[in-house]
Backbone as JSON Lines, residues from 0, in Angstrom:
{"i":0,"aa":"M","n":[-9.79,10.04,42.41],"ca":[-9.47,10.25,41.03],"c":[-8.02,9.83,40.75]}
{"i":1,"aa":"F","n":[-7.15,10.13,41.67],"ca":[-5.74,9.77,41.52],"c":[-5.39,8.71,42.55]}
{"i":2,"aa":"A","n":[-4.58,7.78,42.16],"ca":[-4.2,6.71,43.07],"c":[-2.78,6.92,43.59]}
{"i":3,"aa":"L","n":[-2.58,6.54,44.83],"ca":[-1.24,6.54,45.4],"c":[-0.62,5.18,45.16]}
{"i":4,"aa":"H","n":[0.58,4.99,45.62],"ca":[1.28,3.72,45.45],"c":[0.42,2.55,45.93]}
{"i":5,"aa":"S","n":[0.49,1.45,45.21],"ca":[-0.24,0.26,45.65],"c":[0.49,-0.44,46.8]}
{"i":6,"aa":"S","n":[1.77,-0.18,46.92],"ca":[2.52,-0.73,48.05],"c":[3.07,0.43,48.87]}
{"i":7,"aa":"T","n":[3.35,0.16,50.11],"ca":[3.86,1.2,51.01],"c":[5.3,1.53,50.66]}
{"i":8,"aa":"P","n":[5.58,2.81,50.37],"ca":[6.96,3.2,50.09],"c":[7.85,3.02,51.34]}
{"i":9,"aa":"S","n":[9.1,2.84,51.11],"ca":[10.04,2.64,52.21],"c":[10.21,3.92,53.03]}
{"i":10,"aa":"E","n":[10.1,3.77,54.33],"ca":[10.34,4.91,55.22],"c":[11.83,5.19,55.4]}
{"i":11,"aa":"N","n":[12.67,4.33,54.84],"ca":[14.12,4.54,54.88],"c":[14.6,5.31,53.66]}
{"i":12,"aa":"C","n":[13.68,5.71,52.82],"ca":[14.01,6.47,51.61],"c":[13.53,7.91,51.84]}
{"i":13,"aa":"P","n":[14.35,8.9,51.5],"ca":[13.94,10.29,51.73],"c":[12.7,10.68,50.91]}
{"i":14,"aa":"I","n":[12.51,10.05,49.76],"ca":[11.31,10.31,48.95],"c":[10.14,9.5,49.49]}
{"i":15,"aa":"G","n":[10.36,8.22,49.71],"ca":[9.3,7.33,50.19],"c":[8.71,7.78,51.52]}
{"i":16,"aa":"L","n":[9.53,8.38,52.37],"ca":[9.09,8.82,53.69],"c":[7.95,9.84,53.61]}
{"i":17,"aa":"S","n":[8.0,10.73,52.64],"ca":[7.05,11.84,52.6],"c":[6.17,11.89,51.36]}
{"i":18,"aa":"I","n":[6.36,10.94,50.45],"ca":[5.65,11.07,49.18],"c":[4.13,10.97,49.32]}
{"i":19,"aa":"R","n":[3.65,10.08,50.17],"ca":[2.19,9.93,50.31],"c":[1.51,11.2,50.81]}
{"i":20,"aa":"P","n":[1.95,11.8,51.91],"ca":[1.25,13.01,52.34],"c":[1.39,14.17,51.36]}
{"i":21,"aa":"V","n":[2.55,14.28,50.72],"ca":[2.75,15.36,49.75],"c":[1.83,15.15,48.55]}
{"i":22,"aa":"L","n":[1.82,13.93,47.99],"ca":[0.96,13.66,46.85],"c":[-0.51,13.76,47.23]}
{"i":23,"aa":"S","n":[-0.87,13.38,48.44],"ca":[-2.26,13.51,48.89],"c":[-2.71,14.96,48.83]}
{"i":24,"aa":"D","n":[-1.85,15.88,49.26],"ca":[-2.17,17.31,49.19],"c":[-2.29,17.79,47.75]}
{"i":25,"aa":"V","n":[-1.35,17.36,46.9],"ca":[-1.38,17.76,45.48],"c":[-2.64,17.21,44.82]}
{"i":26,"aa":"Y","n":[-2.95,15.94,45.05],"ca":[-4.12,15.32,44.44],"c":[-5.41,15.95,44.94]}
{"i":27,"aa":"A","n":[-5.47,16.3,46.21],"ca":[-6.67,16.94,46.76],"c":[-6.91,18.29,46.07]}
{"i":28,"aa":"T","n":[-5.85,19.04,45.83],"ca":[-5.97,20.31,45.13],"c":[-6.43,20.1,43.68]}
{"i":29,"aa":"A","n":[-5.86,19.12,43.02],"ca":[-6.24,18.82,41.63],"c":[-7.69,18.34,41.56]}
{"i":30,"aa":"E","n":[-8.1,17.49,42.47],"ca":[-9.48,17.0,42.47],"c":[-10.47,18.13,42.72]}
{"i":31,"aa":"K","n":[-10.12,19.07,43.58],"ca":[-11.0,20.21,43.82],"c":[-11.13,21.05,42.55]}
{"i":32,"aa":"A","n":[-10.02,21.24,41.84],"ca":[-10.06,22.0,40.6],"c":[-10.95,21.31,39.56]}
{"i":33,"aa":"V","n":[-10.84,20.01,39.48],"ca":[-11.7,19.25,38.55],"c":[-13.16,19.36,38.97]}
{"i":34,"aa":"D","n":[-13.44,19.19,40.25],"ca":[-14.82,19.32,40.75],"c":[-15.38,20.7,40.45]}
{"i":35,"aa":"D","n":[-14.59,21.74,40.67],"ca":[-15.03,23.11,40.4],"c":[-15.33,23.3,38.91]}
{"i":36,"aa":"A","n":[-14.48,22.75,38.05],"ca":[-14.69,22.87,36.6],"c":[-15.94,22.12,36.17]}
{"i":37,"aa":"L","n":[-16.13,20.92,36.69],"ca":[-17.29,20.11,36.31],"c":[-18.61,20.7,36.82]}
{"i":38,"aa":"A","n":[-18.52,21.48,37.87],"ca":[-19.73,22.09,38.44],"c":[-20.39,23.06,37.47]}
{"i":39,"aa":"H","n":[-19.66,23.49,36.45],"ca":[-20.2,24.43,35.48],"c":[-20.96,23.73,34.35]}
{"i":40,"aa":"F","n":[-21.02,22.43,34.35],"ca":[-21.66,21.67,33.28],"c":[-22.74,20.76,33.86]}
{"i":41,"aa":"T","n":[-23.78,20.56,33.07],"ca":[-24.83,19.61,33.47],"c":[-24.8,18.43,32.51]}
{"i":42,"aa":"I","n":[-25.43,17.35,32.9],"ca":[-25.55,16.2,32.01],"c":[-26.33,16.61,30.77]}
{"i":43,"aa":"Q","n":[-27.36,17.44,30.95],"ca":[-28.16,17.89,29.81],"c":[-27.32,18.69,28.82]}
{"i":44,"aa":"Q","n":[-26.48,19.6,29.34],"ca":[-25.6,20.39,28.44],"c":[-24.65,19.48,27.67]}
{"i":45,"aa":"T","n":[-24.12,18.49,28.36],"ca":[-23.18,17.56,27.73],"c":[-23.88,16.75,26.64]}
{"i":46,"aa":"L","n":[-25.07,16.25,26.95],"ca":[-25.85,15.49,25.97],"c":[-26.2,16.37,24.77]}
{"i":47,"aa":"D","n":[-26.66,17.58,25.02],"ca":[-27.01,18.49,23.92],"c":[-25.82,18.75,23.01]}
{"i":48,"aa":"E","n":[-24.65,18.96,23.59],"ca":[-23.45,19.2,22.8],"c":[-23.05,17.97,22.0]}
{"i":49,"aa":"M","n":[-23.15,16.78,22.6],"ca":[-22.82,15.55,21.87],"c":[-23.75,15.37,20.67]}
{"i":50,"aa":"L","n":[-25.04,15.58,20.89],"ca":[-26.01,15.42,19.81],"c":[-25.8,16.47,18.72]}
{"i":51,"aa":"A","n":[-25.5,17.7,19.1],"ca":[-25.24,18.75,18.11],"c":[-24.02,18.41,17.26]}
{"i":52,"aa":"R","n":[-22.98,17.92,17.89],"ca":[-21.77,17.56,17.13],"c":[-22.03,16.37,16.22]}
{"i":53,"aa":"S","n":[-22.77,15.38,16.73],"ca":[-23.11,14.24,15.89],"c":[-23.93,14.69,14.69]}
{"i":54,"aa":"N","n":[-24.88,15.59,14.94],"ca":[-25.74,16.07,13.87],"c":[-24.94,16.83,12.81]}
{"i":55,"aa":"R","n":[-23.92,17.57,13.23],"ca":[-23.07,18.28,12.27],"c":[-22.2,17.32,11.46]}
{"i":56,"aa":"N","n":[-21.69,16.3,12.14],"ca":[-20.73,15.4,11.5],"c":[-21.36,14.25,10.74]}
{"i":57,"aa":"K","n":[-22.41,13.66,11.31],"ca":[-23.06,12.5,10.69],"c":[-24.54,12.51,11.06]}
{"i":58,"aa":"P","n":[-25.33,13.37,10.43],"ca":[-26.74,13.48,10.81],"c":[-27.52,12.17,10.65]}
{"i":59,"aa":"E","n":[-27.07,11.31,9.76],"ca":[-27.77,10.04,9.56],"c":[-27.73,9.16,10.82]}
{"i":60,"aa":"L","n":[-26.7,9.32,11.63],"ca":[-26.64,8.54,12.87],"c":[-27.8,8.87,13.79]}
{"i":61,"aa":"L","n":[-28.12,10.16,13.91],"ca":[-29.24,10.56,14.75],"c":[-30.56,10.1,14.17]}
{"i":62,"aa":"T","n":[-30.69,10.19,12.86],"ca":[-31.93,9.73,12.21],"c":[-32.13,8.24,12.46]}
{"i":63,"aa":"N","n":[-31.09,7.46,12.25],"ca":[-31.18,6.01,12.47],"c":[-31.44,5.69,13.94]}
{"i":64,"aa":"F","n":[-30.78,6.42,14.82],"ca":[-30.98,6.19,16.26],"c":[-32.43,6.5,16.64]}
{"i":65,"aa":"A","n":[-32.95,7.61,16.15],"ca":[-34.33,7.98,16.46],"c":[-35.31,6.9,16.02]}
{"i":66,"aa":"K","n":[-35.05,6.28,14.88],"ca":[-35.92,5.2,14.38],"c":[-35.88,3.99,15.32]}
{"i":67,"aa":"T","n":[-34.72,3.7,15.89],"ca":[-34.6,2.51,16.74],"c":[-35.24,2.68,18.1]}
{"i":68,"aa":"I","n":[-35.42,3.93,18.55],"ca":[-35.98,4.11,19.89],"c":[-37.45,4.5,19.89]}
{"i":69,"aa":"Q","n":[-38.05,4.57,18.72],"ca":[-39.48,4.88,18.65],"c":[-40.25,3.76,19.31]}
{"i":70,"aa":"V","n":[-41.19,4.15,20.16],"ca":[-42.0,3.18,20.89],"c":[-43.32,3.0,20.14]}
{"i":71,"aa":"S","n":[-43.68,1.74,19.91],"ca":[-44.93,1.5,19.23],"c":[-46.09,1.66,20.2]}
{"i":72,"aa":"P","n":[-47.24,2.17,19.7],"ca":[-48.41,2.38,20.59],"c":[-48.9,1.06,21.15]}
{"i":73,"aa":"Q","n":[-49.39,1.12,22.38],"ca":[-49.88,-0.12,23.02],"c":[-51.37,-0.17,23.02]}
């Protein structure tokens, strides 16, 4: 989710020497927090919420969309 430097930091720099392992630990903690938060949501819940908001804000969009995806009988 988070990227480290694209080039290797200088080991002759007090920051460059330790930045990768320190940031790796910070990023791992942040990624776990994001994973834990996302675990409380499903794709279905997200879709339902998007459709509900669209219906509140612009119901004609859903009506038009429904017309375009209707399958004709074979």
